[in-house]
Backbone as a ProteinNet text record, in pm:
[ID]
protein_1_A
[PRIMARY]
MGWGKRGDLSDAEWERLQPFLPVSNGRCGRWRDHRQVIDGILHRVRTGVHWRDLPERFGPWKTVYERHRLWSADGTWERLLQQVQAEADAVGEIDWDVSVDSTIVRAHQHAAGAPHRPAAGLGRPKRGRAAGTPGRNLVAKPRRPAGGGGAGGEGLGRSRGGFTSKIHLSADGRCRPLPLIVTPGQRADCTQFTPVLEKIRVPRSGSGRPRKKPDSVAADKGYSNGPCRQHLRRRGIRHTIPEKTDSRAARIRKGSQGGRPPGFDEERYKKRNTVERAVNRLKNFRAVATRYDKRGYVFLGTVSAAAVIVWLRS
[TERTIARY]
97.4	0.1	87.5	51.6	157.8	82.6	147.8	124.5	129.4	74.3	98.3	13.3	-98.9	-220.9	-272.4	-342.7	-414.9	-492.3	-456.5	-510.7	-469.7	-382.6	-341.8	-222.3	-193.4	-80.5	46.5	124.1	267.3	365	471.9	549	590.3	620.5	658.5	533.4	406	311.3	256.5	278.2	240.1	363.5	497.4	583.1	536.9	487.5	444.1	329	242.5	116.2	120	191.7	204.5	254.2	320.7	368.3	244	141	26.5	-101.2	-95.8	-216	-221.4	-350.3	-377.3	-325.2	-281	-190.7	-303.8	-409.2	-484.6	-634.1	-755.1	-871.1	-946.7	-858.1	-898.5	-972.7	-994.9	-1052.7	-944.3	-990.9	-923.2	-895.8	-778.8	-737	-655.7	-615	-540.5	-639.4	-598	-645.5	-579.8	-675	-619.3	-533.2	-439.2	-337.1	-364.2	-319.1	-362	-383.4	-257.4	-239.4	-331.7	-363.9	-454.6	-576	-642	-758.3	-786.1	-688.7	-662.2	-692.9	-613.9	-618.9	-779.4	-817.9	-982.1	-1074.8	-1019.5	-1109.8	-1082.3	-960.6	-945.7	-1019.8	-998.1	-1067.1	-1218.9	-1297.8	-1423.4	-1428.1	-1356.1	-1366.3	-1347.4	-1243.8	-1232	-1313.7	-1381.4	-1483.4	-1615	-1666.1	-1787.2	-1865.3	-1783.7	-1841.3	-1928.3	-2015.3	-2079.6	-1983.6	-1997	-1894	-1886.9	-2002.9	-2009.9	-1957	-1915.8	-1859.6	-1721.4	-1631.5	-1514.5	-1431.5	-1304.4	-1237	-1209.1	-1188.3	-1142	-985.7	-916.7	-796.8	-783.8	-874.3	-892.7	-930.5	-974.6	-1020.5	-1174.4	-1223.8	-1370.8	-1406.9	-1526.4	-1602.9	-1606.5	-1676.1	-1743	-1627.7	-1500.4	-1387.9	-1355.1	-1337	-1297.9	-1413.4	-1527.3	-1631.7	-1616.6	-1626.8	-1615.6	-1498.4	-1348.1	-1271.6	-1268.1	-1352.7	-1390.2	-1492.7	-1589.1	-1689.7	-1648.2	-1556.9	-1490.7	-1415.9	-1319.5	-1205.8	-1301.9	-1427.8	-1486.3	-1547.3	-1591.8	-1654.4	-1570.6	-1450.7	-1342.4	-1259.4	-1277.2	-1186.1	-1048.9	-1021	-915.9	-856.5	-952.3	-922.2	-881.8	-981.2	-939.1	-793.9	-766.6	-609.3	-501.7	-525.6	-435.9	-407.4	-519.9	-519.9	-424.1	-461.6	-369.6	-225	-191.8	-70.4	22.6	-57.4	12.5	23.8	-66.7	-41.2	69.1	72.5	187.8	323.3	343.1	469.7	474.2	409.7	408.6	455.9	398.9	430.3	559.1	607	738.4	856.9	829.9	933.7	882	794.7	762.5	677.2	615.2	544.9	388.1	343.4	209.3	204.7	123.2	103.6	-13.3	11.6	-90.3	-189.4	-174.8	-277.7	-399.2	-506	-612.6	-733.6	-793.5	-927.2	-1042.5	-1156.4	-1277.5	-1381.8	-1446.1	-1551.7	-1623.9	-1751.3	-1804	-1855.3	-1890.1	-1944.6	-2071.5	-2153.1	-2278	-2243.8	-2279.6	-2265.7	-2394.6	-2425.3	-2580.6	-2569.9	-2671	-2695	-2752.2	-2701.8	-2776.6	-2884.2	-2968.7	-3107.6	-3061.6	-2946.1	-2916.6	-2850.7	-2829.9	-2775	-2912.2	-3024.6	-3129.9	-3166.3	-3260.5	-3326.8	-3225.9	-3145	-3078.4	-3155.3	-3174.6	-3276.1	-3240	-3356.5	-3352	-3326.1	-3239.8	-3203.9	-3230.2	-3320.1	-3361.7	-3241.9	-3241.3	-3146.7	-3171.6	-3066.3	-3079	-3171.1	-3265.9	-3355.1	-3482.8	-3495.1	-3598.7	-3709.9	-3674.9	-3778.4	-3921.1	-3994.6	-4135.2	-4113.5	-4187.7	-4183.8	-4279.9	-4233.2	-4314.3	-4404.1	-4497.4	-4589.5	-4572.3	-4610.1	-4626.5	-4488.5	-4458.5	-4328.2	-4200.3	-4202.1	-4073.1	-4048.2	-4159.5	-4142.3	-4076.4	-4068.2	-4043.4	-3880.5	-3812.7	-3683.8	-3608.6	-3544.1	-3462.8	-3353.8	-3348.6	-3258.3	-3300.3	-3408.4	-3447.3	-3488.2	-3545.4	-3584.1	-3470	-3349.6	-3266.7	-3210.7	-3179.4	-3110.4	-2956.1	-2883	-2739.1	-2692.1	-2599.1	-2538.3	-2460.6	-2481.5	-2425.9	-2295.6	-2225.3	-2074.7	-2059.5	-2116.7	-2105.6	-2095.3	-2093	-2099.3	-2247.1	-2271.7	-2424.8	-2463.3	-2590.2	-2661.4	-2720.7	-2718.7	-2787.3	-2946.3	-3002.3	-3140.2	-3214.5	-3264	-3335.4	-3219.7	-3287.5	-3188.1	-3094.4	-3161.1	-3063.2	-2962.4	-2971.9	-2887	-2763.1	-2795.3	-2707.3	-2636.8	-2665.9	-2602.8	-2656.4	-2796.5	-2866	-2982.3	-3006.3	-3125.4	-3161.4	-3237.7	-3285.8	-3253.2	-3187.7	-3155	-3189.1	-3157	-3199.6	-3134.2	-3046	-2980	-3049.9	-3163.7	-3255.3	-3179.5	-3179.7	-3135.9	-2988.3	-2929.1	-2782.9	-2735	-2614	-2530.4	-2434.6	-2353.1	-2281.8	-2144.2	-2040.2	-1904.1	-1834.7	-1799.7	-1733.1	-1598	-1510.2	-1380.7	-1282.6	-1164.3	-1077.8	-948.2	-868.6	-759.6	-639.2	-541.1	-408.6	-381.3	-280.7	-234.3	-193.2	-170.8	-145.7	-261.1	-389.6	-492.6	-506.9	-500.4	-510.3	-590.7	-709.8	-798.2	-741.8	-786.2	-752	-846.9	-940.8	-1044.9	-1162.4	-1264.1	-1390.7	-1487.2	-1616	-1731.4	-1853.1	-1935.5	-2045	-2182.2	-2260.9	-2386.9	-2475.3	-2626.3	-2706.2	-2703.9	-2773.3	-2706.9	-2776.5	-2899.5	-2939.4	-2886.2	-2781.7	-2722.2	-2635.5	-2660.8	-2585.3	-2426.1	-2354.6	-2201.2	-2161.1	-2211.3	-2156.8	-2181.5	-2272.9	-2288.1	-2197	-2087.3	-2019.1	-1873	-1863.5	-1719.7	-1641.3	-1707.2	-1618.8	-1586.1	-1690.1	-1623	-1519.5	-1525	-1439	-1302.7	-1294.8	-1169.1	-1104.9	-1210.2	-1162	-1108.3	-1159.2	-1113.9	-992	-933.8	-800.4	-692.2	-612.2	-518.8	-444.3	-290.9	-202.9	-103.6	-81.7	16.9	138.8	235.9	386.6	459.8	570.9	664.4	733.6	766.6	815.3	717.2	757.2	692.2	644.1	514.2	445.9	318.6	242.3	86.1	90.7	-9.8	-56.3	-87.8	-79.1	-95.1	-264.1	-318.8	-455	-488.4	-381	-417.2	-333.4	-428.8	-369.5	-301.8	-207.4	-163.9	-284.5	-355.4	-482.2	-568.1	-690.6	-790	-871.4	-919.2	-1002	-1122	-1230.6	-1355.2	-1446.1	-1547.1	-1638.9	-1738.8	-1848.9	-1934.7	-2034.2	-2045.6	-2137.6	-2102.1	-1972.2	-1934.2	-1899.4	-1948.9	-1945.4	-2060.5	-2022	-2130.4	-2036	-2110.8	-2071.7	-1979.2	-2062	-1992.9	-1891.3	-1862.5	-1761.9	-1636.5	-1652.6	-1540.3	-1507	-1600.3	-1568.6	-1500.1	-1501.7	-1438.1	-1297.7	-1278.2	-1141.3	-1050	-1120.9	-1073.7	-1005.3	-1121.7	-1088.5	-959.5	-930.8	-818.8	-699.7	-709.2	-585.7	-549.4	-638.8	-617.9	-666.6	-549.2	-576.5	-691.1	-793.2	-879.6	-904	-960.5	-987.7	-1143	-1237.7	-1381.3	-1456.7	-1502	-1575	-1689.5	-1729.6	-1852.7	-1942.6	-2062.6	-2195.7	-2242.6	-2319.1	-2389.2	-2461.6	-2564.7	-2656.8	-2614.2	-2493.7	-2420.9	-2378.9	-2291.4	-2210.8	-2321.3	-2430.7	-2529.9	-2585.7	-2604.8	-2654.4	-2546	-2421.8	-2328.7	-2321.3	-2314.9	-2323.9	-2427.5	-2538.3	-2689.7	-2662.7	-2584.5	-2576.5	-2454.5	-2396.8	-2313.4	-2185.9	-2140.6	-2017.9	-2041.3	-2182	-2224.1	-2206	-2207.7	-2186.9	-2054.8	-1949.7	-1812.4	-1729.2	-1619.8	-1529.4	-1560.9	-1539.6	-1524.7	-1438.5	-1470.5	-1371.8	-1265.8	-1125.4	-1041.8	-1046.3	-993.7	-1004.1	-850.2	-805	-677	-723.7	-711	-759.7	-649.3	-506.5	-420.7	-442.7	-467.2	-485.5	-614.3	-723.8	-856.3	-811.2	-752	-696.8	-669.7	-613	-601.4	-679.2	-801	-890.3	-950.4	-903.8	-951.1	-878.6	-778.9	-725.2	-816.4	-910.6	-1023	-1108.7	-1141.9	-1215	-1139.1	-1026.6	-932.6	-921.4	-903	-899.7	-1040.7	-1159.3	-1272	-1254.7	-1218.2	-1211.7	-1129.4	-1033.8	-933.6	-1026.1	-1099.3	-1169.7	-1283.7	-1323.3	-1439.5	-1401.1	-1286.6	-1205.9	-1238.3	-1285	-1307.9	-1472.5	-1506.9	-1654.1	-1749.3	-1692.9	-1775.8	-1797	-1704.5	-1700.6	-1800	-1783.8	-1872.6	-2034.1	-2052.8	-2176.7	-2190	-2256.3	-2279.2	-2359.7	-2273.9	-2363.7	-2372.4	-2309.8	-2294.9	-2436.6	-2486.1	-2619	-2583.1	-2471.6	-2458.6	-2346.6	-2391.9	-2292.7	-2156.6	-2143	-1988.9	-1912.2	-1975.1	-1920.8	-1879.1	-1961.9	-1928	-1839.1	-1830.6	-1707.8	-1562.1	-1580.1	-1456.9	-1439.7	-1521.9	-1494.7	-1422.1	-1477.3	-1400.5	-1261.2	-1263.7	-1138.6	-1021.8	-1087.4	-975.9	-931.7	-1021.7	-979.7	-873.3	-913.7	-809.4	-680.3	-670.3	-540	-460.9	-533.4	-480.4	-423	-508.5	-460.9	-324.8	-323.7	-174.7	-77.9	-102.2	6.1	48.6	-10.5	0	2.4	22.5	34.7	173.6
-98.8	1.7	123.3	221.1	336.7	434.7	493.7	627.2	753.8	854.7	990	1058.2	998.3	1016.5	1153	1220.8	1364.1	1332.6	1404.5	1394.3	1303.1	1198.6	1086.1	1149.1	1075	1117.6	1109.9	1188.6	1183.4	1086.8	1068.9	965.4	1062.8	1189.7	1252.4	1284.5	1301.2	1323	1163.7	1075.6	928.1	904	936.3	921.4	981.9	1106.3	1202.1	1137.5	1069.9	1026.2	873.2	784.1	660.1	624.6	688.3	653.2	661.4	743.9	771.2	708.2	616.5	524.7	398.4	377.1	231.4	114.2	40.2	-98	-195.2	-205.2	-320.5	-246.4	-319.6	-281.2	-351.2	-440.8	-539.4	-641.2	-676.8	-786.3	-897.6	-1009.8	-1113	-1065.2	-1100.1	-1065.2	-930.8	-890.2	-780.5	-657.5	-547.3	-436.8	-439	-380.9	-365.1	-261.4	-244.5	-132.6	-4	63.1	182.2	296.6	292.4	385.8	409.1	280.3	259.9	312	274.3	307.4	455.5	529.8	652.2	740.7	682.8	760.2	751.2	643	644.6	749.2	728.7	817.1	976.8	1013.7	1147.1	1176	1094	1095.3	1131.4	1061.5	1087.5	1234.8	1248.2	1379.4	1508.8	1491.5	1594.5	1610.1	1496.5	1499.7	1476.1	1439.4	1434.2	1289	1232.1	1120.1	1026.4	933.1	847.8	759.5	673.5	555.7	468.5	413.6	310	333.6	452.5	492.3	532.5	483.7	505.1	440.1	464.8	389.1	265	172.7	35	12.4	118.7	118.2	149.6	193.6	217.8	83.1	-22.1	-140.6	-156.7	-241.9	-235.7	-118.9	-43.2	71.1	56.4	-51.9	-76.5	-91.6	-139	-138.2	13	98.7	231.2	292.2	275.6	357.1	309.4	179.2	135.4	198.7	208.9	250.3	381.1	446.1	613.3	618	530.1	537.4	498.1	384.4	362.8	437.7	521.3	618.4	742.6	759.1	896.5	862.4	741.2	697.8	703.6	649.1	632.3	745.6	846.2	966.1	972	871.3	856	983.4	1014.8	1154.3	1256.5	1300.2	1398.9	1392.2	1278.3	1237.4	1270.2	1217.4	1252.4	1397.8	1479.6	1627.5	1682.2	1626.1	1678.3	1643.3	1510.4	1454.5	1558.8	1597.3	1682.8	1817.3	1862.7	2000	1995.4	1897.7	1859.7	1892.2	1811.7	1821.5	1967	2044.9	2188.2	2288	2254.5	2325.7	2304	2171.1	2133	2203.5	2253.4	2328	2489.5	2510.3	2665.6	2703.2	2606	2664.4	2692.8	2711	2742.7	2890.5	2970.4	3102.1	3110.9	3135.9	3124.7	3256.9	3339.2	3427.8	3380	3328.5	3251.2	3332.2	3282.2	3365.9	3272.2	3313.2	3189.9	3245.4	3152.6	3189.6	3058.5	3069.7	2939.1	2970.7	2875.7	2855.1	2786.7	2803.9	2720.3	2631.8	2504.1	2408.5	2347.7	2363.5	2306.4	2170.8	2110.4	1953	1921	1808.7	1749	1653.7	1628.3	1554.8	1425.2	1383.2	1224.2	1264.9	1348.8	1370.3	1342.7	1369.5	1317.3	1178.8	1147.7	1010.7	913.6	954.1	863.7	794.2	672.2	605.6	641.2	660.9	699.3	552.7	571.3	452.7	477.4	432.7	460.4	400.8	444.1	407.8	263.9	210.9	67.9	22.4	-53.9	-94.8	9.4	95.8	197.9	151.3	60	10	-28.7	-34.4	-68.8	-213.4	-256.4	-410.5	-475.9	-613.4	-673	-772.9	-812.6	-915.7	-1052.2	-1153.9	-1293.9	-1343.5	-1456.4	-1529.9	-1481.5	-1361.2	-1293.6	-1222.2	-1180.2	-1123	-1181.2	-1303.5	-1441.5	-1427.6	-1379.7	-1417.4	-1280.6	-1298.4	-1192.4	-1118.8	-1001.2	-933.8	-912.1	-968.8	-986.6	-872.1	-763.3	-652.2	-518.4	-573	-460.3	-441.7	-291	-251.9	-244.1	-302.1	-309.1	-157.8	-141.9	17.4	16.2	144	164.3	190.4	174.6	210.5	340.8	431.1	563.7	641	797.6	868.2	883.6	918.1	956.7	1105.1	1094.4	1194.1	1196.9	1061.5	1052.3	1022.2	1021.5	994.3	1127.9	1172.6	1265.5	1376.8	1498.6	1582.9	1669.8	1694.4	1802.6	1720	1569.1	1489	1482	1471.2	1462.7	1574.1	1704.1	1826.9	1891.8	1856.9	1905.7	1997.6	2111	2204.3	2277.1	2384.1	2470.7	2629.3	2692.5	2842	2886.7	3006	3081.5	3007.3	2949.4	2881.1	2743.6	2713.3	2584	2470.5	2357.8	2236.4	2230.3	2258.4	2314	2239.3	2240.1	2226.1	2333.7	2356.3	2454.1	2409.5	2446.5	2408.7	2527.7	2513.1	2586.8	2592.3	2671.8	2647.1	2763.5	2741.4	2815	2781.4	2884.3	2878	2942.9	2909.7	2990.6	3074.8	3166.9	3264.1	3244.7	3113.8	3071.6	3000.4	3022.4	2990.7	2851.6	2761.7	2632.9	2601.1	2510.6	2483.9	2412.1	2452.1	2383.1	2275.9	2305.6	2226.3	2249	2173.1	2166.9	2110.8	2188	2133.8	2152.2	2037.4	2053	2074.8	2162.2	2167.4	2196.6	2211.2	2210.7	2367.2	2399.5	2533.8	2644	2647.8	2753	2788.5	2696.4	2743.9	2876.4	2942.1	3076	3049.2	3141.4	3112.7	3151.5	3224.7	3275.3	3140.6	3046.4	2942.6	2834.6	2847.3	2744.5	2801.9	2937.1	2999.9	2944.7	2911.4	2851.9	2692.5	2607.5	2470.1	2493.2	2555.3	2564.9	2585	2688.7	2728.5	2606	2551.1	2452.2	2309.6	2309.6	2177.6	2177.4	2306.1	2335.7	2227.1	2149.2	2049.6	2005.2	2075.7	2055.9	1966.5	1846.2	1774.2	1808.6	1788.6	1834.6	1709.7	1746.1	1643.5	1549.4	1604.9	1529.7	1514.1	1537.2	1536.1	1658.1	1675.9	1791.5	1808.4	1890.8	1894.4	1971.1	1915.4	1965.6	2117.6	2186.4	2343.1	2350.2	2445.3	2454.5	2599	2708.8	2847.5	2922.9	2987.1	3057.3	3185.6	3260.4	3389.1	3494	3503.3	3610.9	3533.9	3598.4	3552.9	3677.3	3655.7	3750	3682	3792.4	3711.5	3869.1	3803.9	3909.3	3959.2	4040.1	4082.3	3978.5	3863.9	3778.7	3702.9	3716.6	3689.9	3782.9	3901.4	4017.4	4010.1	3940.6	3943.2	3929.7	3930.7	3916.7	3784.2	3661	3528.7	3490.7	3531.3	3534.6	3594.8	3721.7	3811	3780.2	3739.8	3672.5	3549.6	3437.4	3332.9	3362.3	3479	3494.7	3574.5	3643.6	3724	3615.6	3530	3420.9	3354.1	3330.3	3236.5	3314.7	3463	3533.9	3537.2	3548.1	3566	3681.6	3746.4	3885.5	3857.4	3950.2	3927.4	4062.3	4052	4159.2	4121.2	4166.7	4154.1	4298.9	4324.4	4471.9	4470	4579.8	4592.4	4628.9	4566.8	4564.6	4722.7	4780.3	4927.3	4923.3	4858	4859.4	4859.1	4767.9	4747	4866	4924.1	5057.6	5175.7	5165.7	5276.3	5254.2	5114.1	5107.7	5126.2	5121.4	5151.8	5286.5	5376.3	5516.6	5570.5	5517.1	5555.4	5541	5440.9	5426.7	5523.7	5587.4	5666.1	5599.7	5650.6	5591.6	5464.3	5413.4	5282	5170	5231.4	5138.7	5073.5	5124.1	5071.4	5113.9	5085.2	5115.8	5037.9	5092.2	5039.3	4913.6	4805.2	4682.1	4741.4	4692.9	4723.6	4684.5	4735.4	4688.5	4732.9	4631.3	4662.3	4624.8	4739.7	4734.3	4666.3	4664.3	4595.5	4434.6	4398.7	4255.6	4203.7	4284.2	4260.1	4233.3	4292.5	4267.5	4125.1	4058.4	3927.8	3815	3857.9	3784.8	3698.6	3752.5	3707.4	3557.1	3529.5	3389.6	3297.3	3295.4	3180.4	3182.9	3287.6	3281.6	3207.8	3244	3166.7	3011.6	3004.5	2851.2	2793.5	2855.3	2806.6	2768.4	2852.3	2859.4	2724.3	2714.2	2582.6	2459.3	2450.3	2343.4	2322.7	2421.9	2397.5	2385.3	2365.6	2304.7	2175.4	2101.7	1974	1954.6	1904.4	1907.4	1837.6	1732.3	1659.4	1726.1	1860.9	1939.2	2058.1	2124.2	2226	2180.9	2064.5	2016.2	1890.7	1873.4	1776.1	1638.7	1529	1430.7	1325.9	1329.7	1236.5	1231.3	1136.3	1126.3	1143.5	1102.8	1083.2	1208.2	1264.8	1388.8	1358.4	1242.8	1208.6	1161.7	1123.6	1086.2	1214.4	1313.6	1437.9	1503.9	1502.4	1570.8	1503.5	1351.2	1284.7	1335.7	1355	1397.2	1560.7	1634.9	1758.7	1756.1	1671.5	1653.8	1586.8	1502	1453.3	1547.6	1644.2	1755.2	1849.8	1865.9	1949.5	1877.4	1756.2	1676.2	1716.8	1710	1724.2	1871.3	1982.7	2104.6	2117.3	2079.9	2094.5	2001.8	1906.8	1848.5	1923.2	1986.7	2053.4	2192.3	2240.4	2399.3	2433.3
8	0.1	2.7	-86.5	-83.3	-4.2	86.4	144.7	97.6	146.3	95.7	10.5	-2.6	-95.9	-8.8	-88.4	-32.4	101.9	196.9	318.1	427.4	376.8	454.1	556.8	651.3	767.1	688.6	686	641.4	732.9	693.7	784.3	903.1	906.6	1030.8	1113.8	1064.4	1141	1202.3	1131.8	1187.7	1305.6	1283.6	1392.9	1512.8	1483.3	1605.6	1667.8	1610.4	1672.6	1730	1657.3	1707.6	1821.4	1909.7	2036.1	2119.2	2096.2	2181.7	2168.6	2059.6	2012.2	2089.8	2146.6	2222.3	2162.3	2229.9	2175.9	2151.7	2238.6	2250.4	2286.4	2231.5	2266.6	2383.7	2453.4	2565.9	2527	2374.3	2333.2	2271.3	2232	2160.8	2025.3	1976.7	1857.5	1810.3	1710	1709	1599	1641.9	1573	1425.9	1330.7	1185.8	1226.9	1106.7	1126.9	1131.2	1252.6	1305.2	1188.3	1112.9	1014.3	899.1	860.7	749.7	811.4	929.5	979.8	1012.9	1072.9	1080.7	974.3	859	729.4	665.6	684.9	668.5	740.2	864.5	935.4	908.6	905.1	841	687.7	607.4	474.3	493.5	588.4	608.8	690.1	765.7	837.8	746.5	657	563	453.2	389.7	306.1	335	447.6	488.8	412.6	352.9	268.9	365.2	343.8	397.2	444.7	546.2	585.5	490.8	447.8	365.2	213.6	193.3	37.9	62.4	176.1	180.9	90	29.7	-68.6	-14.8	-83.3	-35.8	20.8	-31.8	36.2	192.9	233.4	386.2	456.3	408.7	452	456.5	535.6	573	621.6	571.1	629.3	752.1	788.6	933.4	1021.8	1000.1	1089.1	1115.6	1008.8	1026.9	1122	1098.5	1166.4	1307.5	1332.8	1468.1	1555.7	1487.5	1547.3	1603.8	1511	1527.2	1647.4	1627	1761.1	1881.1	1884.7	1999.9	2057.6	1977.2	2034.3	2063.5	2008.7	2061.3	2187.5	2214	2324.8	2447.9	2435.2	2572.9	2563.7	2484.1	2492.9	2440.1	2354.3	2288.7	2205.7	2117.2	2037.2	2112.3	2234.4	2324.7	2384.6	2415.3	2481.2	2385.7	2257.7	2140.9	2126.6	2148.9	2106.1	2232.1	2349.1	2478.3	2452	2413	2398.8	2279.4	2166.2	2060	2126.6	2188.3	2281.8	2359.5	2427.1	2555	2468.7	2325.1	2290.3	2207.2	2172.5	2166	2266.8	2380	2498.9	2549.9	2530.5	2593.8	2509.2	2394.9	2321.4	2303.6	2357.6	2394.9	2259	2203.9	2079.1	2104.2	2227.9	2247	2303.7	2239.5	2278.6	2375.2	2496.5	2611.5	2628.9	2502	2525.4	2464.7	2533.5	2484.7	2438.2	2337.1	2320.5	2318	2334.8	2369.7	2267.9	2196.6	2109.6	2089	2011.8	1968	1834.3	1785.1	1620.1	1598.7	1537.6	1510.1	1375.5	1371.7	1298.4	1257.4	1131.8	1068.7	1070.9	1139	1139.2	1026.4	950.7	839.2	899.5	820.8	849.6	918.5	833.6	892.7	1028.5	1091.9	1221.7	1349.7	1290.3	1390.5	1385.5	1490.5	1496.9	1572.1	1669.1	1748.9	1840.7	1848	1931	2094.4	2140.2	2301.2	2390.7	2466.6	2552.5	2680.8	2756.8	2891.4	2982.3	3093.4	3190.6	3241.5	3288.2	3313.4	3440	3402.8	3521.8	3516.4	3416.1	3421.8	3305	3238	3116.3	3168	3087.2	3135.7	3166.1	3263	3306.3	3229.4	3164.9	3115.4	3181.1	3128	3193.2	3147	3219.3	3167.7	3216.1	3133.5	3171.6	3178.6	3099.8	3084	3216.2	3278	3406.8	3514.8	3529.2	3610.9	3609.1	3502.4	3494.9	3534.5	3660.7	3718.4	3623	3597.2	3521.3	3398.8	3325.2	3191.5	3129.4	3190.9	3129.8	3164.2	3217.3	3248.4	3092.2	3070	2953.3	2984.5	2898.6	2919.2	2890.3	2987.7	2972	2859.4	2771.7	2629.9	2651.3	2551.8	2568.3	2499.2	2601	2564	2663.1	2669.4	2800.8	2811.4	2938.3	2982.2	2910.9	2912.3	2835.2	2705.5	2657.8	2518.1	2548.3	2408.1	2427.7	2420.6	2295.8	2276.1	2218.5	2139.1	2045.2	2150.8	2278.3	2366.6	2416.3	2460.7	2517.2	2396	2285.1	2169.2	2112.8	2173	2149	2007.9	2001.1	1880.9	1917.1	1850.6	1915	1782.3	1826.7	1744	1752.6	1647.9	1674.3	1530.6	1529	1405.7	1256.4	1289.5	1147.2	1145.2	1237.1	1199.3	1312.3	1231.1	1311.5	1344.1	1459.2	1456	1584.4	1605.5	1707.5	1726.1	1842.9	1862	1931.7	1878.9	1916.9	2003.9	2139.7	2230.9	2224.8	2207.7	2229	2256.6	2294.5	2314.5	2207.8	2188.8	2100.1	2143.9	2125.8	2162.7	2063.8	2093	2002.1	1863.2	1811.8	1697	1623.3	1660.9	1577.5	1609.7	1711.8	1700.8	1840.9	1820.7	1937.1	2033.8	2153.9	2279.8	2308.7	2419.4	2453.4	2351	2350.5	2268.1	2352.2	2316.6	2395.7	2291	2265.9	2188.8	2262.8	2231.2	2291.1	2188.3	2215.9	2112.9	2061.6	1946.7	1882.4	1948	2053.4	2097.7	2233.9	2262.1	2408.5	2392.5	2494.5	2506.8	2527.8	2476.8	2473.1	2618.4	2706.3	2835.2	2924.2	2904.8	2992	2977.6	2881.7	2860.8	2881.1	2922.6	2934.6	3030.1	3154.2	3256.1	3231.7	3175.7	3135.7	3024.5	2951.8	2850.1	2884.9	3008.4	3041.8	3138.6	3207.5	3292	3246.2	3106.2	3025.2	2980.7	3007.2	2940.6	3040.7	2959.5	3017.6	2924.3	2967	2872	2954.7	2932	3027	3018.2	3124.8	3110.8	3037.5	2979.9	2917.1	3026.4	3134.8	3246.3	3358.8	3484	3592.3	3618	3694.6	3727.8	3666.7	3740.4	3717.6	3565.3	3507.1	3379.6	3374.6	3248.7	3264.8	3241.8	3310.8	3315.6	3307.4	3339.5	3343.2	3225.9	3139.2	3040.8	3103.3	2998.3	3055	3070.5	2938.1	2960.6	2867.3	2871.6	2802	2721	2617.3	2532.3	2485.7	2493.4	2452.4	2415.5	2343.5	2283.2	2373.8	2348.9	2426.1	2489.7	2412.7	2451.4	2590.4	2635.2	2772.9	2863.8	2821.2	2911.7	3027.5	3156.3	3250.7	3378.1	3508.2	3603.5	3645.8	3622.4	3644.6	3563.4	3452.1	3358.7	3413.4	3462.3	3493.7	3642.3	3713.5	3866.5	3853.5	3755.7	3738.8	3704.5	3620.3	3584.5	3709.4	3772.9	3896.5	3986	4007.3	4116.1	4084.9	3937.5	3893.6	3882.4	3890.7	3859.4	3720.4	3610	3486.7	3425.8	3375.7	3313	3199.7	3162.6	3067	3004.6	2865.7	2802.8	2724.4	2799.3	2729.1	2723.9	2635.7	2591.7	2689.4	2732.5	2817.4	2738.8	2765.6	2687.5	2704.7	2604.3	2621.9	2711.1	2740.6	2858.6	2973.9	2987.6	3129	3153.9	3072.3	3097.5	3136.3	3063.7	3084.9	3239.8	3269.7	3415	3502	3473.8	3564	3603.2	3491	3504.2	3568.1	3545.4	3633.4	3762.9	3810.4	3967	4028.3	3940.9	3991.5	4060.5	4182.7	4244.8	4299.3	4321.5	4349.7	4222.6	4116.5	4007.3	3986.4	4072.6	4075.6	3943	3938	3821.2	3703.3	3589.9	3437.5	3441.5	3398.3	3372.5	3281.5	3316.9	3212.8	3085.8	2979.4	2852.2	2762	2721.7	2632.3	2506	2435.1	2277.4	2208.5	2222.2	2131.7	2178.9	2301.6	2326.8	2271.4	2264.8	2191.6	2066	1998.3	1854.6	1795.3	1900.2	1903.2	1911.2	1930.6	1957.2	1834.5	1725.8	1592.4	1564.4	1655.9	1636.2	1669.5	1779.6	1775.5	1662.4	1580.5	1468.1	1355	1352.4	1241	1278.3	1416	1448	1425.4	1415.2	1366.1	1225	1168.1	1010.4	973.3	1051.8	1028.7	1041.1	1132	1191.9	1067.8	1043.1	922.5	797.4	764.1	652.4	642.7	739.2	739.5	733.7	636.2	601.2	690.7	762	849.3	969.7	988.3	1100.8	1071.7	958	904.1	898	873.6	874.9	957.1	1068.1	1141.6	1086.4	1062.5	1013.3	1113.3	1209.2	1338	1419.6	1432.4	1520.3	1672.2	1720.7	1840.5	1889.4	1999.8	2041.4	2052.6	2124.5	2169.5	2035.4	1936.5	1826.1	1729	1728.7	1674.6	1743.3	1889.5	1939	1908.3	1879.9	1830.8	1718	1608.3	1461.5	1493.2	1553.2	1598.6	1654.4	1744.1	1805.2	1705	1616	1510.1	1418.6	1389.5	1293.8	1384	1504.5	1589.4	1592.7	1596.2	1609.3	1472.3	1368.7	1247.7	1216	1265.2	1277.7	1363.2	1463.6	1547.9	1485	1418.4	1358.6	1229.7	1161.6	1045.8	1058.2	1160.9	1190	1214.7
[MASK]
++++++++++++++++++++++++++++++++++++++++++++++++++++++++++++++++++++++++++++++++++++++++++++++++++++++++++++++++++++++++++++++++++++++++++++++++++++++++++++++++++++++++++++++++++++++++++++++++++++++++++++++++++++++++++++++++++++++++++++++++++++++++++++++++++++++++++++++++++++++++++++++++++++++++++++++++++++++++++

């Protein structure tokens, strides 16, 4: 098999990624070659093609899909993203002047219709002989994170754009995504500000705690409220967030009781476009720009896989 086709991992990228890949899935037998399967996953993430329409050079489509689904469920894609970030941080290549934002993703009609799976033991009891068998009516715990069942639990919702999901993220000063969170499209940006910042976790190359605190944070007016500013002050993080017009007017009306205006660094705020450019990089992948995945955790894995490639190729 010849490597190096458009979108595939290069030899240098494969060497960086290979040490962090799972060795075994805990079951009997061996996994199909990781590189071939990852190239198949990346082909689908880049083109948005149906899983069944993957080219034969990637092997059986179901093998590629199941690997992606499993790695999305157990957090492998997010761990790979952290390890790639750790490599960059070890050589000082991360600009810790972080910016926060979100982006709407239109969900394809195929993203709807994920079956509802009730919690174990909460299913409707059956009558007759089946009811006499202990444990017969229990539903097996699905191999995926909790929160499924229904559009809201899968990160699907309705907004001005229609049937949508929203990706909340922070990006470093070199336009590369750090942590990622998927919510329904109508979810307000400010509600995910603290979770996005608390999800920043870049492991150290040697001993020591992972880095979780950026040097500074910039965000737009969507994050200009008391809880967001209080969270940043509590953690001792410098921040640049413009004050809303109505908030400024209310503060002025109160006079001396309104307090001092929040600090604002115009030069620092000019760097906020880095998160918007990071979004553009992610949306170059068609399976990110349009959501086709039914399950929210699988879509998060898709976005994380795209982020890994952004870091490898930046």
